Phi, psi and omega in degrees: 000317181296321181294322180297326182279000177253009178278169188297324183288328179286323182282336186306310180300326180294318180292319178297316178299318178295324177303320177294316179298318179298320178297316180291317181291324176294321176297324177295316178298317178298316180296317178297317179298315179294319178300316179294324180292318185279315189262331191242009183256010186302320189256014179296335179290348178265008178255146186285329183249178180258012183304312186297307178295328179297318178301316181297313184290325176294319178299317178294314182297315180296318179297315180295318180298310180293324181297319181287317188269355178299334180299333181292330178294312179295314182295319180296320179290319183290326183258004182056041181263112178292330179297314179293321179296321178296318178296320179295320178298317181296314181293324177296321179293319178298315179295318177302312181296318181293314181291319179297314180293324177296318179299311179295320178298316181296316181290325175296315179298318180297318185278333191238339192233344185301312182300319180290339186276344181296125189226039186293319184298316178295321178299322178295313182297331183250013187298335180285337184248339185262001177070022183260006183299318180296321178295318178295318178299317181297317179300313183291324178287323183290318185257003179054054181226177181211127180067191176279308178257320179192185185296338182293349177291340180264139171285315174239113186289124182282160179301333181294347179279347187242137174289326179223130179289152176299121185294338182272314182266340182074012181237169179266137179223178185302322183288335181255353182284158174301138184270359180255140176282164185268353186298318181292324180291317178293320178300316180294318182294308181293316181300317180295317180296317180293320179299313178298313181299321181298312182288326176296315180297317179295318179299316180290331178292328178292329176299323181294331181299317178301317180296321179298318181292311181298316181295321179296317179296317179295321178298315180295320179298320177294321179298314180295322180294319178296322178295325183289325185271349179254000000 
């Protein structure tokens, strides 16, 4: 009975079904990566390293790669093509490796490097030359904070640091500025996004393991069947 369930015809529906699952899971990885790039990448320029954008781009690349090549799994199973199945196995392995490494990289970054990566004070000191003033203003307005630790990080406190401008001078000063620094808010935002991306990538990489096993079994079943009929 077990041998019968390992033949090519028995495995075919499973491989086709997995091809659909791989297509959907790759699309999910691609969607999460694009979402992080569009919605959650605003403040990556305030980080000292490239870990955060690299995680996003690997997630997008792996998702797009798997999304395009998942069709080979379905086509290979339906047409009994060992060539297509081999190509599908290779692409599944590449996606598995990319998502798995991205997941571990993201969780390592979340646990060990996010706090060290916050670079708001340097961005403030160079804001006149590095074009980050608008990003800093957006950060301070969104989280109702000022500077990295407090308003003293600024030589001239910008209006974005204050909920209400001083009515006499019309400018923002230490007494009217937000009393909380932005480092904790940026740390929480980036840290949460990286944590989510890490576990999503690891979860989707485990989906690929099933495909690697099924595709390998189907390839062997086709190989044995071809030997039997020739």
